[in-house]
ZAMARGU-4260 file (C-alpha; in steps of 0.2 Angstrom, whole numbers, plus 5000, padded with zeros to 4 digits):
<rodrens>
0) 5272/4742/5607 | 5258/4731/5601 | 5240/4731/5596 | 5226/4731/5609 | 5221/4714/5615
5) 5203/4709/5616 | 5200/4712/5634 | 5210/4728/5635 | 5200/4744/5640 | 5196/4756/5625
10) 5193/4771/5635 | 5201/4780/5650 | 5191/4796/5654 | 5193/4808/5639 | 5207/4797/5631
15) 5205/4783/5619 | 5217/4769/5619 | 5227/4766/5603 | 5240/4753/5607 | 5249/4744/5621
20) 5265/4753/5625 | 5272/4739/5637 | 5267/4730/5653 | 5273/4727/5670 | 5269/4716/5685
25) 5256/4728/5692 | 5250/4738/5677 | 5249/4740/5658 | 5253/4755/5649 | 5244/4761/5634
30) 5247/4775/5621 | 5230/4784/5620 | 5223/4800/5613 | 5211/4813/5617 | 5200/4814/5601
35) 5194/4832/5605 | 5211/4840/5608 | 5222/4828/5599 | 5233/4826/5615 | 5243/4810/5616
40) 5245/4802/5633 | 5253/4787/5641 | 5241/4778/5652 | 5246/4768/5666 | 5232/4756/5671
45) 5232/4744/5686 | 5229/4726/5682 | 5210/4723/5686 | 5213/4708/5698 | 5225/4719/5708
50) 5215/4735/5708 | 5201/4727/5719 | 5214/4724/5733 | 5212/4739/5745 | 5230/4740/5750
55) 5235/4740/5731 | 5223/4754/5727 | 5230/4765/5741 | 5248/4761/5736 | 5244/4764/5718
60) 5236/4781/5722 | 5250/4786/5733 | 5263/4782/5719 | 5252/4793/5707 | 5253/4807/5720
65) 5271/4806/5721 | 5273/4807/5702 | 5262/4823/5703 | 5273/4831/5716 | 5288/4826/5707
70) 5282/4833/5690 | 5294/4843/5681 | 5312/4840/5675 | 5314/4822/5671 | 5296/4817/5677
75) 5282/4820/5665 | 5268/4829/5673 | 5252/4819/5675 | 5237/4824/5664 | 5222/4815/5672
80) 5218/4801/5683 | 5203/4789/5685 | 5188/4797/5693 | 5179/4786/5706 | 5164/4797/5704
85) 5161/4792/5686 | 5162/4773/5691 | 5145/4764/5688 | 5138/4756/5704 | 5145/4738/5707
90) 5160/4741/5697 | 5178/4742/5703 | 5186/4759/5705 | 5196/4763/5690 | 5215/4764/5694
95) 5224/4773/5680 | 5234/4789/5677 | 5238/4798/5661 | 5254/4808/5658 | 5259/4817/5642
100) 5267/4805/5629 | 5285/4808/5627 | 5294/4797/5613 | 5306/4787/5623 | 5314/4769/5624
105) 5315/4759/5640 | 5333/4757/5645 | 5332/4738/5643 | 5326/4740/5626 | 5339/4753/5621
110) 5353/4742/5627 | 5346/4728/5616 | 5346/4740/5601 | 5363/4748/5603 | 5372/4740/5617
115) 5380/4749/5632 | 5379/4768/5632 | 5394/4779/5630 | 5401/4789/5644 | 5393/4805/5640
120) 5376/4797/5639 | 5379/4788/5655 | 5383/4804/5664 | 5367/4812/5658 | 5357/4796/5662
125) 5364/4795/5680 | 5363/4814/5683 | 5345/4815/5678 | 5339/4800/5689 | 5350/4807/5704
130) 5342/4824/5702 | 5325/4815/5705 | 5331/4805/5719 | 5338/4820/5728 | 5321/4828/5727
135) 5313/4812/5735 | 5326/4810/5748 | 5325/4829/5753 | 5308/4825/5760 | 5314/4810/5770
140) 5307/4797/5758 | 5314/4782/5748 | 5309/4780/5730 | 5311/4761/5727 | 5306/4763/5709
145) 5322/4761/5699 | 5323/4747/5686 | 5328/4746/5668 | 5310/4745/5663 | 5305/4761/5673
150) 5318/4772/5666 | 5315/4779/5648 | 5327/4787/5636 | 5320/4802/5627 | 5328/4814/5615
155) 5331/4827/5628 | 5336/4816/5643 | 5330/4802/5654 | 5312/4800/5661 | 5307/4790/5676
160) 5290/4782/5676 | 5289/4772/5692 | 5288/4780/5709 | 5287/4766/5722 | 5288/4747/5724
165) 5272/4744/5713 | 5279/4752/5698 | 5296/4743/5699 | 5289/4726/5705 | 5295/4710/5697
170) 5279/4701/5701 | 5263/4706/5710 | 5248/4694/5715 | 5232/4696/5724 | 5230/4684/5738
175) 5215/4679/5749 | 5210/4690/5763 | 5214/4706/5754 | 5232/4703/5754 | 5245/4708/5741
180) 5261/4698/5736 | 5274/4710/5728 | 5292/4705/5724 | 5304/4719/5720 | 5316/4717/5705
185) 5332/4721/5714 | 5343/4717/5729 | 5353/4728/5741 | 5365/4721/5755 | 5354/4729/5768
190) 5339/4720/5762 | 5348/4704/5761 | 5352/4706/5780 | 5334/4710/5784 | 5337/4729/5787
195) 5326/4743/5783 | 5328/4752/5766 | 5334/4770/5766 | 5339/4783/5754 | 5356/4774/5752
200) 5346/4759/5746 | 5341/4769/5731 | 5359/4774/5728 | 5364/4756/5727 | 5351/4752/5714
205) 5356/4767/5704 | 5374/4760/5705 | 5367/4744/5698 | 5357/4753/5685 | 5372/4763/5679
210) 5384/4748/5678 | 5371/4739/5668 | 5369/4754/5656 | 5388/4754/5655 | 5391/4736/5652
215) 5375/4727/5647 | 5375/4717/5662 | 5376/4719/5681 | 5391/4719/5692 | 5389/4704/5702
220) 5390/4691/5689 | 5405/4680/5693 | 5401/4663/5701 | 5387/4651/5703 | 5369/4658/5701
225) 5364/4651/5718 | 5377/4662/5727 | 5370/4678/5720 | 5364/4684/5736 | 5380/4681/5745
230) 5390/4690/5731 | 5379/4705/5733 | 5381/4705/5751 | 5400/4701/5752 | 5409/4702/5735
235) 5416/4718/5727 | 5407/4722/5711 | 5415/4718/5694 | 5417/4735/5686 | 5431/4733/5674
240) 5420/4736/5658 | 5414/4752/5666 | 5422/4768/5659 | 5437/4772/5670 | 5431/4790/5673
245) 5414/4783/5681 | 5421/4768/5689 | 5425/4775/5706 | 5408/4784/5708 | 5398/4768/5703
250) 5409/4758/5715 | 5405/4770/5729 | 5386/4769/5725 | 5388/4750/5727 | 5397/4751/5744
255) 5391/4737/5756 | 5389/4750/5770 | 5374/4762/5766 | 5383/4775/5776 | 5398/4775/5764
260) 5387/4778/5748 | 5386/4795/5742 | 5370/4805/5742 | 5360/4808/5726 | 5365/4826/5726
265) 5383/4821/5726 | 5381/4809/5712 | 5371/4822/5701 | 5385/4835/5704 | 5399/4823/5700
270) 5391/4816/5684 | 5386/4833/5677 | 5390/4849/5687 | 5380/4859/5675 | 5365/4847/5677
275) 5359/4834/5666 | 5349/4846/5655 | 5364/4857/5652 | 5375/4842/5648 | 5362/4835/5636
280) 5360/4850/5625 | 5363/4847/5607 | 5357/4828/5609 | 5364/4814/5619 | 5358/4797/5612
285) 5369/4787/5601 | 5363/4787/5583 | 5353/4771/5583 | 5343/4776/5598 | 5340/4793/5592
290) 5333/4785/5576 | 5322/4772/5586 | 5315/4786/5596 | 5311/4796/5581 | 5303/4781/5573
295) 5292/4778/5588 | 5286/4796/5588 | 5282/4795/5569 | 5272/4778/5572 | 5262/4785/5587
300) 5258/4801/5578 | 5251/4791/5563 | 5240/4779/5574 | 5222/4781/5570 | 5208/4781/5583
305) 5197/4766/5580 | 5179/4769/5576 | 5166/4764/5588 | 5162/4746/5588 | 5176/4741/5575
310) 5189/4736/5588 | 5177/4724/5597 | 5170/4716/5580 | 5188/4714/5574 | 5193/4706/5590
315) 5178/4695/5591 | 5180/4688/5573 | 5199/4686/5574 | 5206/4669/5578 | 5217/4667/5593
320) 5235/4670/5588 | 5247/4656/5593 | 5260/4661/5606 | 5274/4662/5594 | 5264/4672/5581
325) 5274/4686/5573 | 5265/4700/5563 | 5268/4698/5544 | 5263/4716/5540 | 5280/4724/5534
330) 5275/4740/5544 | 5275/4731/5560 | 5289/4730/5573 | 5298/4714/5568 | 5310/4702/5575
335) 5326/4703/5566 | 5329/4690/5552 | 5337/4675/5558 | 5334/4678/5577 | 5322/4664/5581
340) 5312/4664/5597 | 5320/4655/5611 | 5311/4640/5617 | 5303/4641/5634 | 5313/4630/5646
345) 5305/4616/5655 | 5307/4624/5672 | 5297/4639/5667 | 5281/4630/5670 | 5273/4630/5687
350) 5278/4616/5698 | 5273/4609/5715 | 5281/4617/5730 | 5296/4608/5737 | 5296/4604/5756
355) 5303/4618/5767 | 5319/4609/5770 | 5322/4604/5752 | 5340/4606/5746 | 5344/4618/5733
360) 5335/4615/5717 | 5346/4611/5702 | 5342/4617/5684 | 5336/4602/5674 | 5348/4595/5662
365) 5336/4597/5647 | 5334/4615/5649 | 5341/4624/5634 | 5358/4631/5636 | 5361/4649/5630
370) 5371/4650/5614 | 5388/4657/5617 | 5389/4664/5600 | 5379/4680/5600 | 5374/4688/5584
375) 5380/4706/5585 | 5370/4711/5570 | 5353/4709/5577 | 5354/4720/5593 | 5360/4705/5604
380) 5375/4711/5614 | 5380/4694/5619 | 5375/4694/5637 | 5380/4679/5647 | 5362/4671/5652
385) 5369/4664/5668 | 5374/4680/5675 | 5365/4691/5687 | 5355/4704/5678 | 5340/4716/5680
390) 5322/4713/5675 | 5319/4711/5657 | 5336/4718/5652 | 5341/4703/5640 | 5340/4706/5622
395) 5329/4690/5620 | 5312/4687/5626 | 5313/4685/5645 | 5310/4668/5653 | 5307/4662/5670
400) 5320/4652/5679 | 5317/4639/5692 | 5324/4645/5709 | 5340/4636/5713 | 5341/4640/5731
405) 5331/4645/5747 | 5334/4655/5762 | 5332/4646/5779 | 5316/4654/5786 | 5304/4651/5800
410) 5292/4637/5796 | 5276/4647/5798 | 5282/4658/5784 | 5286/4644/5772 | 5272/4632/5776
415) 5264/4626/5759 | 5247/4633/5755 | 5233/4623/5749 | 5232/4623/5730 | 5214/4629/5730
420) 5220/4644/5741 | 5230/4651/5727 | 5222/4662/5714 | 5224/4657/5696 | 5239/4666/5687
425) 5235/4680/5675 | 5233/4672/5658 | 5244/4678/5644 | 5233/4686/5631 | 5239/4683/5613
430) 5244/4699/5604 | 5236/4703/5587 | 5248/4710/5574 | 5249/4729/5576 | 5248/4738/5559
435) 5259/4753/5562 | 5262/4766/5549 | 5278/4765/5539 | 5292/4775/5545 | 5311/4776/5545
440) 5318/4758/5545 | 5324/4753/5562 | 5327/4735/5569 | 5323/4736/5588 | 5326/4720/5597
445) 5309/4711/5601 | 5305/4709/5618 | 5290/4703/5628 | 5284/4705/5646 | 5276/4693/5657
450) 5264/4696/5672 | 5275/4692/5687 | 5289/4689/5675 | 5308/4686/5677 | 5317/4693/5691
455) 5332/4705/5688 | 5344/4693/5695 | 5344/4674/5692 | 5331/4665/5702 | 5345/4660/5715
460) 5345/4678/5720 | 5326/4677/5723 | 5322/4662/5733 | 5304/4657/5731 | 5292/4650/5742
465) 5282/4634/5740 | 5272/4642/5726 | 5288/4645/5716 | 5294/4662/5710 | 5282/4675/5716
470) 5275/4664/5729 | 5271/4668/5747 | 5285/4679/5755 | 5299/4672/5765 | 5313/4680/5774
475) 5317/4694/5786 | 5304/4707/5786 | 5306/4726/5785 | 5293/4739/5785 | 5286/4746/5768
480) 5281/4764/5768 | 5263/4765/5763 | 5251/4780/5763 | 5240/4782/5778 | 5224/4773/5777
485) 5210/4769/5789 | 5214/4756/5802 | 5204/4740/5801 | 5192/4735/5815 | 5202/4728/5829
490) 5202/4709/5829 | 5201/4702/5847 | 5208/4686/5842 | 5223/4694/5834 | 5238/4695/5846
495) 5250/4703/5835 | 5251/4720/5827 | 5246/4721/5809 | 5262/4726/5799 | 5264/4730/5781
500) 5280/4721/5776 | 5292/4718/5763 | 5303/4703/5761 | 5321/4707/5764 | 5330/4708/5747
505) 5314/4705/5738 | 5316/4686/5742 | 5300/4678/5737 | 5288/4692/5739 | 5280/4705/5749
510) 5264/4701/5759 | 5254/4717/5763 | 5236/4718/5770 | 5226/4726/5783 | 5228/4744/5789
515) 5243/4755/5785 | 5255/4757/5800 | 5269/4768/5791 | 5268/4784/5781 | 5279/4794/5770
520) 5280/4811/5778 | 5281/4828/5770 | 5298/4832/5775 | 5299/4821/5790 | 5307/4804/5791
525) 5294/4790/5788 | 5287/4785/5805 | 5280/4768/5810 | 5269/4763/5824 | 5283/4754/5833
530) 5290/4770/5838 | 5308/4766/5833 | 5321/4780/5836 | 5324/4791/5821 | 5339/4788/5811
535) 5354/4798/5814 | 5356/4813/5801 | 5367/4809/5786 | 5383/4818/5784 | 5382/4833/5772
540) 5390/4831/5755 | 5391/4842/5740 | 5376/4843/5729 | 5363/4839/5743 | 5355/4851/5754
545) 5362/4850/5772 | 5352/4843/5786 | 5339/4856/5791 | 5341/4863/5809 | 5322/4861/5811
550) 5306/4858/5801 | 5290/4866/5805 | 5273/4860/5797 | 5259/4873/5798 | 5244/4864/5804
555) 5233/4857/5791 | 5217/4862/5801 | 5222/4880/5798 | 5221/4890/5782 | 5237/4891/5772
560) 5250/4905/5775 | 5248/4921/5766 | 5264/4930/5772 | 5280/4925/5781 | 5293/4937/5789
565) 5307/4936/5801 | 5307/4947/5816 | 5323/4952/5824 | 5331/4935/5819 | 5321/4928/5833
570) 5304/4924/5826 | 5296/4918/5810 | 5279/4927/5809 | 5266/4919/5798 | 5249/4926/5794
575) 5235/4917/5786 | 5216/4920/5783 | 5212/4915/5801 | 5227/4922/5812 | 5245/4927/5814
580) 5257/4915/5823 | 5275/4915/5828 | 5288/4901/5827 | 5304/4901/5837 | 5319/4902/5825
585) 5330/4893/5836 | 5319/4877/5838 | 5305/4878/5825 | 5292/4877/5838 | 5276/4887/5837
590) 5275/4899/5852 | 5259/4908/5849 | 5244/4912/5838 | 5233/4927/5837 | 5216/4929/5828
595) 5217/4948/5828 | 5231/4946/5815 | 5221/4937/5803 | 5224/4942/5784 | 5238/4952/5790
600) 5252/4959/5779 | 5271/4955/5782 | 5276/4957/5800 | 5289/4970/5804 | 5299/4975/5819
605) 5292/4990/5828 | 5308/4994/5838 | 5316/4981/5848 | 5301/4974/5857 | 5285/4974/5847
610) 5279/4965/5831 | 5270/4976/5819 | 5256/4968/5808 | 5244/4978/5796 | 5228/4969/5796
615) 5213/4974/5783 | 5205/4986/5796 | 5219/4991/5809 | 5237/4992/5813 | 5243/4980/5827
620) 5258/4980/5839 | 5260/4962/5846 | 5271/4956/5860 | 5284/4944/5853 | 5283/4933/5869
625) 5264/4928/5868 | 5256/4938/5854 | 5245/4948/5864 | 5240/4965/5857 | 5249/4979/5865
630) 5243/4993/5854 | 5229/4994/5841 | 5226/5008/5829 | 5210/5007/5818 | 5210/5015/5801
635) 5194/5024/5805 | 5202/5032/5820 | 5220/5036/5813 | 5213/5043/5797 | 5196/5049/5803
640) 5196/5062/5789 | 5196/5048/5776 | 5180/5038/5780 | 5180/5020/5774 | 5199/5020/5770
645) 5205/5004/5762 | 5223/5001/5765 | 5233/4993/5751 | 5248/4982/5751 | 5263/4989/5760
650) 5275/4997/5746 | 5290/4996/5757 | 5299/5000/5773 | 5315/5007/5780 | 5319/5007/5798
655) 5303/5013/5807 | 5295/5020/5792 | 5282/5011/5781 | 5275/5017/5764 | 5258/5011/5758
660) 5243/5016/5747 | 5225/5018/5752 | 5209/5024/5745 | 5192/5029/5749 | 5176/5033/5740
665) 5168/5051/5741 | 5152/5058/5734 | 5154/5072/5722 | 5138/5082/5722 | 5131/5086/5705
670) 5132/5105/5700 | 5116/5115/5702 | 5106/5114/5686 | 5102/5129/5676 | 5085/5136/5676
675) 5073/5124/5667 | 5086/5109/5668 | 5085/5093/5678 | 5098/5091/5692 | 5111/5079/5687
680) 5116/5063/5697 | 5129/5063/5711 | 5145/5054/5707 | 5155/5041/5717 | 5173/5045/5715
685) 5188/5036/5722 | 5202/5046/5729 | 5219/5038/5732 | 5234/5043/5743 | 5252/5038/5746
690) 5256/5037/5764 | 5272/5037/5775 | 5269/5031/5793 | 5281/5029/5808 | 5277/5012/5816
695) 5288/5016/5832 | 5280/5033/5835 | 5263/5027/5829 | 5260/5042/5818 | 5257/5048/5800
700) 5272/5057/5793 | 5264/5063/5776 | 5252/5058/5763 | 5251/5064/5745 | 5236/5062/5732
705) 5240/5050/5718 | 5229/5044/5704 | 5217/5030/5708 | 5220/5013/5702 | 5210/5000/5693
710) 5194/4995/5703 | 5192/4995/5717 | 5203/5010/5716 | 5219/5007/5727 | 5235/5008/5717
715) 5248/4995/5721 | 5265/5003/5723 | 5282/4995/5726 | 5297/5005/5732 | 5312/5000/5720
720) 5325/5012/5728 | 5328/5023/5743 | 5339/5038/5742 | 5344/5051/5754 | 5332/5064/5747
725) 5318/5053/5738 | 5311/5036/5736 | 5308/5028/5718 | 5292/5019/5716 | 5284/5008/5703
730) 5266/5004/5701 | 5261/4986/5697 | 5254/4985/5680 | 5238/4975/5686 | 5232/4990/5696
735) 5234/5003/5681 | 5218/5009/5674 | 5214/5006/5656 | 5217/5025/5652 | 5234/5024/5660
740) 5239/5008/5651 | 5234/5017/5634 | 5244/5033/5639 | 5259/5023/5643 | 5260/5015/5626
745) 5267/4999/5633 | 5281/5007/5643 | 5283/5007/5662 | 5287/5022/5672 | 5295/5026/5689
750) 5289/5040/5701 | 5300/5050/5713 | 5293/5056/5730 | 5301/5068/5742 | 5307/5058/5758
755) 5301/5072/5770 | 5286/5079/5762 | 5279/5065/5750 | 5279/5078/5736 | 5279/5070/5718
760) 5295/5076/5711 | 5295/5068/5694 | 5289/5053/5683 | 5300/5045/5670 | 5301/5031/5658
765) 5317/5021/5655 | 5321/5015/5637 | 5309/5001/5631 | 5306/4994/5649 | 5288/4988/5649
770) 5274/4990/5661 | 5278/4973/5669 | 5297/4975/5668 | 5307/4970/5684 | 5315/4985/5691
775) 5327/4989/5705 | 5338/5003/5710 | 5352/5008/5722 | 5356/5022/5734 | 5369/5029/5721
780) 5355/5034/5709 | 5356/5020/5696 | 5341/5010/5691 | 5341/4992/5684 | 5327/4987/5673
785) 5323/4972/5661 | 5322/4978/5644 | 5316/4965/5631 | 5327/4950/5635 | 5341/4960/5642
790) 5345/4969/5658 | 5350/4988/5657 | 5356/5001/5669 | 5351/5019/5668 | 5354/5035/5678
795) 5338/5037/5688 | 5337/5056/5687 | 5341/5057/5668 | 5336/5040/5661 | 5353/5040/5652
800) 5358/5022/5648 | 5374/5016/5656 | 5376/4997/5651 | 5367/4982/5645 | 5369/4963/5650
805) 5362/4952/5636 | 5350/4938/5642 | 5346/4921/5634 | 5335/4919/5619 | 5316/4919/5623
810) 5319/4924/5641 | 5318/4939/5652 | 5326/4945/5668 | 5317/4945/5685 | 5320/4957/5699
815) 5339/4959/5702 | 5347/4959/5719 | 5359/4972/5724 | 5374/4967/5735 | 5389/4978/5737
820) 5399/4980/5721 | 5388/4966/5713 | 5371/4964/5706 | 5364/4946/5706 | 5353/4943/5691
825) 5339/4930/5688 | 5331/4925/5672 | 5315/4916/5667 | 5327/4903/5658 | 5333/4898/5676
830) 5350/4907/5674 | 5356/4915/5689 | 5372/4926/5689 | 5381/4941/5695 | 5387/4957/5686
835) 5397/4972/5692 | 5387/4987/5697 | 5399/4999/5690 | 5402/4992/5672 | 5389/4978/5670
840) 5403/4965/5667 | 5397/4948/5669 | 5406/4939/5684 | 5397/4922/5683 | 5381/4914/5676
845) 5374/4897/5681 | 5358/4887/5678 | 5347/4880/5692 | 5344/4866/5679 | 5325/4865/5681
850) 5312/4868/5668 | 5311/4886/5662 | 5292/4889/5666 | 5284/4902/5676 | 5293/4918/5682
855) 5311/4920/5685 | 5318/4913/5702 | 5317/4925/5717 | 5334/4929/5725 | 5339/4930/5743
860) 5356/4932/5751 | 5362/4924/5767 | 5367/4935/5781 | 5385/4935/5777 | 5381/4938/5759
865) 5392/4923/5754 | 5377/4911/5749 | 5364/4916/5735 | 5348/4907/5736 | 5337/4905/5720
870) 5319/4900/5723 | 5305/4896/5711 | 5290/4884/5709 | 5301/4869/5707 | 5316/4870/5719
875) 5328/4880/5729 | 5346/4881/5723 | 5360/4888/5733 | 5375/4896/5725 | 5392/4903/5731
880) 5388/4922/5729 | 5406/4925/5724 | 5409/4913/5710 | 5393/4904/5706 | 5398/4887/5712
885) 5382/4877/5714 | 5381/4871/5732 | 5365/4862/5734 | 5347/4859/5728 | 5332/4856/5738
890) 5314/4850/5733 | 5300/4846/5744 | 5289/4833/5736 | 5275/4835/5749 | 5264/4823/5758
895) 5262/4805/5751 | 5244/4804/5757 | 5233/4799/5742 | 5220/4811/5748 | 5232/4825/5752
900) 5231/4842/5744 | 5242/4845/5729 | 5255/4859/5733 | 5258/4870/5718 | 5265/4885/5728
905) 5282/4892/5724 | 5296/4891/5736 | 5301/4906/5747 | 5317/4909/5756 | 5321/4920/5771
910) 5338/4923/5778 | 5346/4928/5794 | 5363/4925/5802 | 5369/4908/5796 | 5352/4901/5792
915) 5340/4902/5778 | 5322/4897/5780 | 5314/4889/5765 | 5295/4889/5764 | 5283/4879/5752
920) 5265/4882/5757 | 5264/4874/5774 | 5281/4867/5776 | 5296/4877/5783 | 5314/4870/5783
925) 5329/4880/5792 | 5345/4876/5783 | 5362/4881/5789 | 5372/4892/5776 | 5388/4901/5775
</rodrens>
């Protein structure tokens, strides 16, 4: 962290910049604060010279959208973004994002402070990152955002801060003609061979990351630097210094064949079966790192917002600081005593491009050799500077090395550019001393960043073009997924297709420009314009969701789904504001849509050959083959004695019988006035009823008057148990009138209605169960209700308590799911479990390991009742219903289109046979289950 420089922006929307956090090739990060609210944020601002390149802008926004869709868990939710509407005319569109500030250290800095991480910390680090990767890969996408500088270590676990190639770039440069040169900071065997990246590529880089965190260096270090690419492609990794318990897993991640690498879900499960959050409880960082994180937090909290005009005046008056200037204020972050600044090697300066057929360049003799005697007392872990390593991972200030080898490439890709065609490099701005408030003394290893700085491997691993490192791209090209963008006007003179490409193995750079031809899909594999065949499905491994049988995307041109239901294990029936539609459960193909079913409620089976849908004005019976209306019963006709009847939400169903509430308004005439008195006004009164209706015979079975609910008057009922003689019903608290809420005194109640006549039999309260308490019951007469943070069982007829299951502190139970001798439980703290119905004995309890926000996960059992599915707003988790073994997780990060809508809907799960259909808003996935 350092003081703001003279040309740094001071404002980002509602945030005021306080200090520089760090910088990368494509962006600078600032610590900033909202003066009004006091909220502290970490701003990621694109470099101005790159922000003007359209393809960079699109990619930056796409990666910001990916971060938004991944928010939660180990990804800090975004707070704000630059608003183009607020940009003055003639100025570039602001490219920045703000996320909540979390005190944390970049992994590279942490290794410099405390050396390699211990095994437990490695497990938490790897499991947390793997959990993020599994969410990305579940949507058929590739992250390409891992590097020691993009992974932060916070007090409660790791954080990922880059969500694509731009965030993890080792260098980025705008080129003439709207092109962008980007060089990634890592290598994989498939990239060296010129093949496309895949989810397995992320796993290789994760293996490199874990090996680095475990040893302080990367595993392909033995041998000449110019042979680094060959070693990565051919040699076995050097993992002797990796903890023995993790060695095999990391070796599997580093397998040369992508098909032999484990999936992200497998890695997460093997590193921390209880999840990274569970393993990290009680702290996970070594003491020096925990102290450094706490120190950073204290310093940031004490930073003061500069007054208007002060910062500019100070910067204008201050003399330019020399390159090697060090802050003298004792409160600033200092370089450890005795640790001098390493001199810049001669070959770090720009040089003329060698001819294409030039032999391998040799390191000049006068370049300073690294000292073999590391001072272990200053945070230096004694890394061999000649070894392969990640970007900015060394404990000393990073320095550029001249490339020592080149790949043989076509001449048209390596032809030297005219000197005047190359833009000026980004000038390094001197940093003014940052006076930070005093805090607990720590001695973090000083580090610096350079725009387009050193590569994670020695330069031999990143052969450069004629412009040196970061020059024009050379090497086999593979497609880089980019967000959809308007295609440029066709150029009649251009005979080749415009491709967005990335140099294989990041050798030299990535040249991108023109229109986008590939896109990250929302649940589909990335598609390109060359119509290449889709990759073969990867084999299923523990921890990752199995390959879906099919994926269905509800058309974006139609309104979002309102309800979904399965019909006879043959159709998925979806209703929306505009229509009802049906999807074939065997193929995932839409069969029909019918406008008559618009705003319909959950579809039900009316016998073996009709689909029943209740719309706002009528009951409909549709043909399952083509959706045509076979029968239609309008409420005005079926209930002609109740004019203007409004039918509420279905309360429940059993076989052919449905239960629902309805209400209508009647006029009550004012009584005849006494002699000499004025006549009073007539009153409008809402009358409400509870109905039973047979959807096969298409007739009303009974109705019974019930108290009207909160305006507009229809109470919302839910059947919580069906018994042979009666049904037990709860009323949703939101539909209670103010008088009913006051009378209830905070306690919820259950009503019993006779099955045959609808007569109200009794109304009871159960212990201290609140108005909003989740409640369910069984056919044996037992009611299960959330009471405080516990789950309690009662005799339904007497309200006698039977047993109690304790919940977690600060949480509460959601609606339990009854299955044979067990009750499956769910808590807001994301604990899912099973207890015995008879005794309440806990059988198992496991966590979904996602942030405990929002309501408790909803539960669904597979057709065989062997698999329990827990779905919430963050993910879907599958457990073995018998013993709680966590089988897999699934998250859909949504579309990568920068202008695509943000999906915040919770997941839903519907089960039939050996399939569970997972829905999130418009996306549906059919997964095989036991």
